[in-house]
C-alpha positions in Angstrom: 73.5 12.8 31.5 75.9 10.5 32.6 76.3 8.8 36.0 79.6 7.1 37.1 79.5 4.5 40.2 82.9 3.1 42.1 81.1 -0.4 42.5 77.9 -2.2 41.6 74.7 -1.2 42.9 71.4 0.6 42.1 71.0 4.1 41.6 68.5 6.3 41.6 67.8 9.8 39.6 65.8 12.5 37.7 66.2 15.3 36.1 64.6 18.6 37.4 64.1 21.6 35.3 63.4 25.2 36.2 60.2 25.3 34.0 58.6 21.9 34.7 60.3 21.3 38.3 61.2 17.5 39.2 60.7 14.8 36.4 60.3 11.2 37.4 62.7 9.2 39.7 63.8 6.3 37.8 66.8 3.6 38.7 69.6 2.0 36.7 71.6 -0.8 37.8 75.5 -1.1 37.9 76.7 -4.9 38.4 80.4 -3.2 38.6 82.3 0.3 38.6 81.4 2.0 35.5 79.8 5.1 33.8 76.5 5.1 31.9 74.5 7.3 29.9 70.8 8.5 30.9 68.1 10.6 29.6 64.5 12.0 30.1 62.4 14.3 28.1 60.1 16.8 28.4 58.5 19.8 27.0 59.1 23.2 28.0 56.9 26.0 28.0 58.1 28.5 25.2 59.1 31.3 27.0 62.0 33.0 25.9 64.7 33.1 28.6 67.9 31.5 29.8 66.8 28.1 32.4 68.5 25.4 34.2 67.8 21.7 34.1 69.9 19.2 37.0 70.5 15.2 37.2 69.6 14.6 40.5 70.9 11.1 41.8 68.8 10.5 45.2 70.3 7.3 46.2 72.5 5.8 47.4 73.9 9.3 48.1 72.9 12.7 47.5 74.7 14.0 44.2 73.5 16.3 41.4 75.0 18.9 38.4 73.3 21.6 36.6 73.3 22.7 33.2 71.8 25.9 31.4 69.4 26.0 28.3 68.1 29.1 26.2 64.9 29.5 24.7 64.6 32.3 22.3 61.4 33.2 20.8 61.4 35.2 16.7 
């Protein structure tokens, strides 16, 4: 994912998944207005279906973005 700020500060964020729930909260420091990439990983249960994953910013304000992924089992 990507987080963009309009000035310096510390942003707390985490991913949440439909299959694994909330992942560990992390923080990233911005020295000025900027955009930075963030990532995390988890091992989903291999059950066929369509699922969502969210990038959740918890501080300094609440924002989130969602994307979908599909698991296909032969």
